[in-house]
Structures are given as structure tokens and as C-alpha cells.
C-alpha positions as CSV (number, residue, x, y, z in Angstrom):
1,M,204.2,133.2,-102.5
2,A,201.1,132.9,-100.3
3,R,201.5,130.6,-97.3
4,Q,198.7,128.3,-98.5
5,E,200.6,127.5,-101.7
6,Q,203.8,126.2,-100.1
7,N,202.7,122.7,-99.2
8,G,202.1,120.9,-102.5
9,M,199.0,121.8,-104.6
10,S,197.4,125.0,-103.6
11,R,193.7,125.1,-102.7
12,R,192.9,127.2,-105.7
13,M,194.7,124.8,-108.1
14,F,192.9,121.9,-106.4
15,L,189.6,123.5,-107.1
16,R,190.6,124.5,-110.6
17,R,191.4,120.9,-111.4
18,L,188.0,119.9,-110.2
19,G,186.7,122.2,-112.9
20,I,185.2,124.7,-110.5
21,G,185.2,128.4,-111.6
22,A,186.8,131.2,-109.6
23,G,183.6,132.5,-108.1
24,S,182.3,129.1,-107.0
25,A,185.8,128.2,-105.8
26,M,185.9,131.1,-103.4
27,A,182.5,130.3,-102.1
28,L,183.7,126.7,-101.4
29,M,186.9,127.8,-99.7
30,A,185.2,128.2,-96.4
31,L,183.7,124.7,-96.6
32,E,185.0,121.6,-94.8
33,P,187.0,119.5,-95.0
34,L,189.3,121.5,-97.4
35,S,189.4,124.7,-95.3
36,A,189.8,122.7,-92.1
37,M,193.1,121.4,-93.4
38,A,194.2,124.9,-94.4
39,L,193.1,126.4,-91.0
40,N,195.1,123.7,-89.1
41,R,198.2,124.8,-90.9
42,E,197.6,128.5,-90.0
43,E,196.3,128.2,-86.5
44,R,197.8,127.9,-83.1
45,K,195.7,127.3,-80.0
46,E,196.9,128.3,-76.6
47,E,195.5,126.2,-73.8
48,R,197.1,127.7,-70.7
49,G,194.5,128.3,-68.0
50,D,191.5,130.1,-69.4
51,N,193.3,130.9,-72.7
52,R,192.1,128.7,-75.5
53,M,192.1,131.5,-78.1
54,T,192.6,130.7,-81.7
55,Y,195.6,132.4,-83.3
56,R,196.7,133.0,-86.9
57,V,200.4,133.3,-88.0
58,Q,201.4,136.6,-89.6
59,H,203.2,135.4,-92.7
60,G,206.1,137.8,-92.7
61,S,207.1,137.9,-89.0
62,G,205.7,134.6,-87.7
63,E,203.8,136.5,-85.0
64,H,200.8,134.7,-83.5
65,I,197.8,137.1,-83.7
66,S,194.6,136.4,-81.9
67,L,191.8,135.7,-84.5
68,L,189.6,138.0,-82.3
69,G,190.9,141.6,-82.5
70,F,189.7,144.4,-80.1
71,G,188.3,147.4,-82.0
72,M,188.8,150.5,-79.8
73,M,186.6,152.9,-81.7
74,R,183.7,153.2,-79.2
75,L,185.3,152.8,-75.8
76,P,183.7,153.9,-72.6
77,N,185.1,157.3,-71.7
78,D,186.4,155.9,-68.4
79,Q,189.9,154.7,-68.0
80,D,189.2,152.3,-65.2
81,E,186.5,150.6,-67.3
82,V,188.8,150.4,-70.4
83,N,191.5,148.9,-68.2
84,R,189.0,146.3,-67.0
85,L,188.1,145.4,-70.5
86,V,191.7,145.2,-71.7
87,D,192.8,143.2,-68.7
88,Y,190.1,140.6,-69.5
89,A,190.9,140.5,-73.2
90,I,194.7,140.0,-72.6
91,E,194.0,137.4,-69.9
92,H,192.0,135.4,-72.3
93,G,194.4,135.6,-75.2
94,V,193.3,138.7,-77.2
95,N,196.5,140.5,-78.3
96,Y,195.5,142.7,-81.3
97,F,194.1,146.2,-80.4
98,D,193.0,148.5,-83.2
99,T,192.5,152.3,-82.8
100,A,192.9,155.5,-84.8
101,P,193.5,159.3,-84.2
102,M,190.0,160.1,-85.2
103,Y,188.3,157.7,-82.9
104,M,186.7,159.6,-80.0
105,G,188.5,162.7,-81.1
106,G,191.9,161.2,-80.2
107,Q,190.8,160.0,-76.8
108,S,190.6,156.3,-78.0
109,E,194.4,156.3,-78.6
110,V,194.9,157.8,-75.1
111,L,192.7,155.3,-73.4
112,T,194.2,152.4,-75.3
113,G,197.8,153.5,-74.7
114,N,197.2,154.0,-70.9
115,A,195.5,150.5,-70.7
116,L,198.1,148.6,-72.7
117,S,201.2,150.3,-71.3
118,R,200.5,148.5,-68.0
119,F,201.6,145.2,-69.7
120,P,204.9,144.1,-71.1
121,R,205.3,145.3,-74.7
122,E,205.5,141.8,-76.1
123,K,202.0,141.0,-74.7
124,Y,200.1,143.0,-77.3
125,F,200.1,144.3,-80.9
126,V,198.7,147.7,-81.4
127,A,197.3,149.0,-84.7
128,T,196.6,152.6,-85.5
129,K,196.1,154.7,-88.7
130,M,197.0,157.7,-90.7
131,S,193.6,159.4,-90.5
132,N,194.3,162.3,-92.7
133,Q,191.0,162.2,-94.6
134,N,190.4,165.9,-94.0
135,R,192.0,167.9,-96.9
136,R,193.6,170.2,-94.3
137,T,195.7,167.3,-93.1
138,W,197.1,166.4,-96.5
139,S,200.3,168.3,-96.0
140,F,203.4,166.2,-95.1
141,E,204.1,168.1,-92.0
142,E,200.6,167.7,-90.5
143,S,200.4,164.0,-91.5
144,K,203.8,163.4,-89.9
145,A,202.7,165.2,-86.8
146,M,199.6,162.9,-86.6
147,Y,201.8,159.8,-86.8
148,E,204.1,161.1,-84.0
149,R,201.1,162.0,-81.8
150,S,199.9,158.4,-82.2
151,M,203.2,157.2,-80.8
152,E,202.9,159.6,-77.9
153,R,199.3,158.8,-77.1
154,L,199.8,155.0,-77.4
155,R,203.0,155.3,-75.2
156,V,205.1,153.2,-77.6
157,D,208.3,153.7,-79.5
158,Y,207.1,151.5,-82.4
159,I,203.7,150.7,-83.9
160,D,203.0,147.0,-84.8
161,Y,200.4,147.5,-87.5
162,Y,200.0,150.9,-89.2
163,L,197.4,151.7,-91.8
164,L,196.7,154.3,-94.5
165,H,193.1,155.0,-93.2
166,S,190.0,154.6,-95.4
167,I,191.5,154.2,-98.9
168,G,188.8,154.5,-101.6
169,G,188.0,158.1,-102.2
170,G,189.4,158.1,-105.7
171,M,192.8,158.6,-107.1
172,E,192.8,162.4,-106.5
173,S,192.4,161.7,-102.8
174,L,194.9,158.8,-102.8
175,K,197.6,161.0,-104.5
176,G,196.8,164.0,-102.3
177,R,196.8,162.2,-99.0
178,F,199.7,159.8,-99.5
179,L,201.6,159.9,-102.8
180,D,202.3,163.5,-104.0
181,N,203.0,164.8,-100.5
182,G,205.6,162.0,-99.8
183,V,203.7,160.6,-96.8
184,L,203.8,157.0,-98.2
185,D,207.5,157.2,-98.9
186,F,208.0,158.4,-95.3
187,L,206.0,155.5,-93.9
188,L,207.9,153.0,-95.9
189,K,211.1,154.4,-94.5
190,E,209.7,154.2,-91.0
191,R,209.0,150.5,-91.6
192,E,212.6,150.0,-92.8
193,A,213.7,151.7,-89.6
194,G,211.6,149.4,-87.4
195,R,209.3,152.1,-86.0
196,I,206.5,150.5,-88.0
197,K,206.5,146.7,-87.9
198,H,203.8,146.1,-90.5
199,L,202.3,148.5,-93.0
200,G,198.9,148.2,-94.7
201,F,195.7,150.1,-95.5
202,S,192.0,150.0,-94.8
203,Y,189.6,150.1,-97.7
204,H,186.2,151.7,-98.3
205,G,184.7,152.9,-101.6
206,D,186.3,153.0,-105.0
207,V,187.8,149.6,-105.9
208,R,190.2,151.2,-108.4
209,D,192.2,152.6,-105.4
210,F,192.3,149.1,-103.9
211,D,193.4,147.5,-107.1
212,W,196.0,150.2,-107.8
213,L,197.7,149.6,-104.4
214,L,197.7,145.8,-104.5
215,D,198.8,145.7,-108.1
216,R,202.0,147.4,-106.9
217,Q,202.7,144.8,-104.2
218,E,206.2,144.3,-105.5
219,E,206.9,148.0,-104.9
220,Y,205.1,148.5,-101.6
221,H,205.1,145.0,-100.0
222,W,201.9,145.5,-98.1
223,D,201.9,143.4,-94.9
224,F,198.1,143.4,-94.5
225,V,194.9,145.0,-95.8
226,Q,191.8,145.8,-93.8
227,I,188.5,145.1,-95.6
228,Q,184.8,145.0,-94.7
229,M,183.8,141.4,-94.8
230,N,180.8,139.5,-93.6
231,F,178.4,136.9,-95.0
232,L,176.1,139.6,-96.5
233,D,178.8,141.7,-98.2
234,W,180.5,138.5,-99.5
235,R,178.2,138.4,-102.5
236,H,175.9,141.4,-102.0
237,A,177.9,144.6,-102.3
238,S,176.2,147.5,-100.4
239,L,174.0,150.0,-102.2
240,R,176.1,153.2,-101.8
241,G,175.2,156.6,-103.1
242,G,172.4,155.2,-105.2
243,R,174.6,152.7,-107.1
244,R,176.2,149.3,-106.5
245,V,179.9,149.5,-105.4
246,D,182.4,148.0,-107.8
247,A,183.5,145.1,-105.6
248,D,181.9,142.8,-103.0
249,A,183.9,141.2,-100.2
250,E,184.5,138.0,-102.2
251,Y,186.5,140.0,-104.7
252,L,188.4,141.9,-102.1
253,Y,189.3,138.7,-100.2
254,E,190.3,136.9,-103.4
255,K,192.5,139.8,-104.6
256,C,194.4,139.8,-101.3
257,E,194.8,136.1,-101.3
258,K,196.2,136.2,-104.9
259,T,198.8,138.8,-103.9
260,G,199.7,137.0,-100.7
261,V,198.4,139.7,-98.4
262,Q,196.6,138.7,-95.3
263,C,193.3,140.4,-94.4
264,V,192.2,142.1,-91.2
265,V,188.4,142.1,-91.1
266,M,186.2,145.1,-90.1
267,E,182.5,145.1,-89.8
268,P,182.1,141.3,-89.4
269,L,178.6,142.1,-87.8
270,R,177.9,144.8,-90.4
271,G,177.6,147.5,-87.8
272,G,175.3,145.4,-85.6
273,A,172.9,144.8,-88.4
274,F,173.0,141.0,-87.9
275,G,171.7,141.6,-84.4
276,R,168.7,143.3,-85.8
277,M,167.8,140.9,-88.5
278,A,164.2,140.1,-89.3
279,Q,162.8,137.5,-86.9
280,E,162.1,134.9,-89.5
281,L,165.8,135.0,-90.5
282,T,167.0,134.7,-86.9
283,D,164.6,131.7,-86.5
284,Q,166.4,129.9,-89.3
285,L,169.7,130.2,-87.4
286,K,168.1,129.2,-84.1
287,A,166.7,126.1,-85.6
288,V,170.2,124.8,-86.3
289,R,172.1,126.2,-83.2
290,P,169.5,127.3,-80.6
291,D,172.1,128.6,-78.2
292,D,174.1,130.7,-80.6
293,S,173.6,134.4,-81.2
294,T,173.6,135.9,-84.7
295,A,177.0,137.5,-83.7
296,R,178.5,134.1,-83.1
297,W,177.3,132.9,-86.5
298,A,178.8,135.9,-88.2
299,F,182.2,135.5,-86.4
300,R,182.4,131.8,-87.1
301,W,181.7,132.5,-90.8
302,V,184.5,135.1,-91.1
303,G,187.0,133.0,-89.0
304,S,186.4,130.0,-91.4
305,Y,188.5,131.8,-94.1
306,P,192.2,131.0,-93.7
307,N,193.6,134.2,-95.1
308,I,192.1,136.2,-92.3
309,L,194.7,137.4,-89.8
310,T,192.3,138.8,-87.2
311,T,188.6,139.9,-87.0
312,L,187.9,143.2,-85.3
313,S,185.0,143.6,-82.9
314,G,184.2,146.9,-81.1
315,M,183.6,145.6,-77.6
316,N,182.6,148.4,-75.1
317,R,180.7,146.1,-72.8
318,M,182.0,143.2,-70.8
319,E,179.2,140.8,-71.8
320,H,180.1,141.3,-75.5
321,L,183.8,140.8,-74.8
322,E,183.0,137.6,-72.8
323,E,180.8,136.2,-75.5
324,N,183.2,136.9,-78.3
325,V,186.1,135.4,-76.5
326,K,184.1,132.2,-76.1
327,T,183.4,132.2,-79.8
328,F,187.1,132.2,-80.7
329,S,188.3,130.0,-77.8
330,P,188.7,128.0,-79.9
331,L,186.9,128.8,-83.2
332,D,184.4,126.3,-84.5
333,P,184.5,126.8,-88.3
334,C,181.3,126.8,-90.2
335,T,180.2,123.5,-91.9
336,E,179.2,123.2,-95.5
337,Q,175.5,123.1,-94.5
338,E,175.9,126.2,-92.3
339,N,177.6,128.1,-95.1
340,R,174.7,127.3,-97.4
341,L,172.3,128.5,-94.8
342,L,174.1,131.8,-94.3
343,A,174.3,132.3,-98.1
344,S,170.6,131.8,-98.3
345,I,170.0,134.3,-95.5
346,A,172.2,136.8,-97.2
347,D,170.2,136.4,-100.4
348,Q,167.0,137.1,-98.3
349,M,168.6,140.1,-96.5
350,S,169.7,141.6,-99.8
351,G,166.0,142.1,-100.7
352,F,165.4,144.2,-97.7
353,P,165.6,148.0,-98.6
354,T,167.7,149.0,-95.5
355,I,170.2,151.8,-95.5
356,P,173.7,150.4,-95.4
357,C,174.8,152.3,-92.3
358,T,177.3,150.5,-90.1
359,T,176.9,153.1,-87.2
360,C,180.6,154.0,-87.4
361,A,179.6,157.6,-86.7
362,Y,182.3,159.0,-88.9
363,C,179.6,161.4,-90.2
364,M,179.1,162.9,-86.8
365,P,178.6,165.5,-85.4
366,C,176.1,167.0,-87.7
367,P,176.2,170.8,-87.8
368,Y,172.4,170.9,-87.3
369,G,172.3,168.3,-84.5
370,V,170.8,165.4,-86.5
371,D,171.5,162.0,-85.1
372,I,172.4,160.4,-88.4
373,P,173.2,156.8,-87.2
374,G,170.2,156.9,-84.9
375,N,167.8,157.9,-87.7
376,F,169.1,155.2,-90.0
377,A,168.9,152.6,-87.2
378,A,165.3,153.5,-86.5
379,Y,164.5,153.2,-90.2
380,N,166.3,149.9,-90.6
381,E,164.5,148.5,-87.6
382,A,161.2,149.3,-89.2
383,V,162.3,147.6,-92.4
384,N,163.4,144.5,-90.7
385,S,160.2,144.3,-88.7
386,H,158.2,144.7,-92.0
387,L,156.6,148.0,-91.1
388,L,158.4,149.5,-94.1
389,P,158.1,150.0,-96.9
390,L,154.6,151.2,-96.4
391,P,151.9,149.5,-98.6
392,D,149.6,151.4,-100.8
393,K,147.3,153.9,-99.0
394,E,144.3,151.8,-100.0
395,S,145.7,148.9,-98.0
396,T,143.7,148.1,-94.9
397,D,146.9,148.1,-92.7
398,Y,148.5,151.2,-94.1
399,G,147.4,153.5,-91.3
400,K,148.3,151.0,-88.6
401,R,151.8,150.3,-90.0
402,R,152.5,154.1,-90.5
403,Q,151.5,154.8,-86.9
404,Q,153.6,152.0,-85.6
405,F,156.6,153.4,-87.5
406,M,156.0,156.9,-86.2
407,D,155.7,155.6,-82.6
408,G,158.9,153.5,-82.9
409,Y,160.7,156.4,-84.4
410,R,159.7,158.8,-81.6
411,Q,160.7,156.1,-79.0
412,A,164.2,155.7,-80.7
413,L,164.7,159.4,-81.0
414,P,162.7,161.2,-78.2
415,D,164.6,164.4,-78.8
416,D,163.0,165.9,-81.9
417,S,166.1,168.1,-82.4
418,K,167.9,165.0,-83.7
419,W,165.2,164.0,-86.2
420,A,165.8,163.7,-89.9
421,S,163.6,166.8,-90.5
422,R,166.4,168.9,-89.1
423,C,168.7,168.0,-92.0
424,Q,169.6,171.1,-94.0
425,D,171.2,169.2,-96.9
426,C,174.5,171.0,-96.2
427,G,176.5,168.0,-97.5
428,V,179.2,168.1,-94.7
429,C,178.6,164.5,-93.9
430,L,179.0,163.2,-97.5
431,S,182.7,163.0,-97.7
432,K,183.0,161.5,-94.2
433,C,180.9,158.4,-94.9
434,P,183.0,155.3,-95.7
435,Q,179.9,153.6,-97.1
436,Q,179.3,156.5,-99.5
437,I,175.7,156.8,-98.4
438,R,173.9,159.9,-99.9
439,I,172.9,160.9,-96.3
440,P,170.7,164.0,-97.1
441,N,168.8,161.9,-99.7
442,Q,168.2,159.2,-97.1
443,M,167.1,161.8,-94.6
444,A,164.6,163.1,-97.1
445,R,163.3,159.6,-97.6
446,I,162.7,159.2,-93.8
447,V,161.0,162.6,-93.7
448,E,158.8,161.7,-96.6
449,T,157.7,158.5,-94.9
450,L,156.9,160.3,-91.6
451,R,154.8,162.9,-93.5
452,R,152.8,160.6,-95.6
453,K,149.1,160.7,-94.7
């Protein structure tokens, strides 16, 4: 039974008795004062010295997990700098560190392990993944070797939170990577033996895979699920591969809550997209909280949901780490009015024809040298600043806007060997993209825009 249902009437039942439907109920769950009561039952605030971090209780073990988690995907390739970031994080109460074998070609696990191993083991929880997306690593032997290498690189004899990485490629992929080869059975036994403390999966893509795994909760007993969740994806599922995905974040969160599985959140800032919002949208937020960044708004929104165990942020610069620590020390949940404002902004953002890239760089390197995330970032910046889409050629400002886009594109990508025009439509990137973006098609779209006269 989910923790929130143990003290009398559950929040869902309370809303149902008010006559509110499931969709509306989920939208209201973040609102005060109802969520504030739920949050108080799940949170623990440390106030020793500089540590006022907000914590959530892991339902199975009772562990207290910092609501801010450290995503280690894009670390500086400098051990001393990584040590400095980790030292500050731990000093200020961050205790969840997320990495994966594929991050930085394995170097992320090495840097993370070296930094964390300087602390007592009980001071931190480390998460890593079975990153066997490549068909060559589907064999049991290679997958097992990946798991064992993670232990060595992280310098641990057990992993606190272990994930099946990037579920959602369809049932053929799910069966090939984890079921038919015996890998999932092996990981379940490793959890029984205590070498994995908590087992879960991260999700991108086909919602049928997500449902299939959670519908077998009585068999697998998932301890957590990692989902992409932010105030835009809550109701507006990304446009991926030229079609809408089957589930938005509201559905994913609600499904986890129904099955009693806590969520770890990735992409709370949608790959930095909220930092590059159109100015008129940023102005709406500044009018309410002038001193708050859009990142702080996004983190406060995610943290307002009680079934969130931790919220991952990739923090490779000290100023980002310091700001995020302040946001969660302690968390100030969003009010009803603030949630309505963010929902309105999400509605407005959904009408912007941006490319749903989160700059995860899983698609890189490109065999032909194209900077895929850089091209998409330049295009999206032009959309958010209203240079794109270009108006009809007969428009008086057509030429000016086209030239401004070209100038901005060249400034963002001064090396023309990285331009979209270098794309050869080889398709190598397609299977790597967790957002299922038809990357060659989008490159052609950029090229067409640049070539228009």
C-alpha cells in the first residue's frame, strides 16, 4: 500500500469524494493545503549548520534521500573539480548521486567513485544503470560484466539504486535486453543478496513497456522508477518522431503512485529549455517572484509532488550547485496560484514549434561531425526569440528575420563542419535518442530554413 494511504482517507479518495475526476485530481495534488499536509508526512529537514536540505523517506528502507539529487552525466573532466563539487554537495545535505556506464564513456563512474569514496559509505547513495542499449551488449555475459565494472569504477561493494536504463524501445528491445537473456533475473537475485539495495528502471519512449513492467509489480517489486517530469511535460507530451508520445508525465506519475512506486525525476528543467524560454514567459514569472530563476520555479514545481523521492540536476558548475541547494534548503512548495501560472505558461510553450531535445547528447558523436544538440539549441533559441518560423516571403520583415537567424546560427556554431548541412541521413543517431526525435528530418528542416531565399 502506498505510504500516503496509510493515514486515514487517501488524497485520491478525498478528491474522488469531492467529485473531482482523475485528471483534475492529479493537477490539484500539487496544490496547497492538501499537498502541504502530505509533504509534511514525507519530509525531514536537517538543520545542522548549513544543512537545511529537504529529504524524502524511501518507503521500503526508511532511508532519508535528499530531494535534490546530483546528476553526474556531464561532469568536468577534472577529478579535483569534481571532488570540489561533491564536497560542497555532501556538506549541504545532498546524498543521492546518479551516474551510468555510458556517461562520458565510463569516465563519469570513475570520477564519481573517486570523489565519493573519500567519504564514509553511509554518507551517500549512489545510483547507476544497466546501459546495454547497444544490441552487442544484450548478451548475459556482457551485461553482467557491465554491472561488475560499475562496482569497480564506483569503488563500492553494493549499489544503492540500480536501474534498467532507458526502457521504452518496444517489447523486442525489453525482452532482448533484460528478459530473454536472464539479466533481470540476475539483478533480482543481486537485490536479494544485498549487492543491489533498490532496483528500478528509467523510462523513455513506448509507454507499453512502462505499463508492462509496473503491471507486474507483485512479481518484480520495483523500488523506484525514473521518469521525465516537468511542468511542460505534465500535460503536454513531447512531439517525438513526428507523433505524440502515448503518455505525458501526469500519466506516468499517477501510474507510479497507484502502484506504490516512488519516482526519481529526470529532466526537471527539460534539458535547460526553461532557461531559454521566450522573454514574455519569463516576464510572467518575474512579475510574481522577481528574484527567482526559471530553474528555481521548475524545481519547486517538481518538489511539490509528494511521490517524488529525488529530483536530478546535472550540476557541473559551482554556481548552479549553490543555487539549487538553496532552492531545496528547504523546499518552498508552489502555491495554488503559482501552479496555475505554470500551467498557463506550459500551454503557451506547447504552441512553440521547438525541437524536443534535452541536450542529453546520447546521439553523439555523429559519424560526420554534426553537433546535433548544438544545432537543435540554435534552432530552438530562434523559435523562442520569435525569429522562427519565418513569415511569408512577401512579409516586410522576412529578410531581416532570416538574416538574424543565420547570424545567430553561425555565432552558435562557428565551425561549419558541425552544421546541419553535414548530415548524411545515415540514421546512426536514431536508435540512441531517448526523445525519439527523427534527427535527420529535423536537420533537413534546419538546412531548408538556412537555404530559403
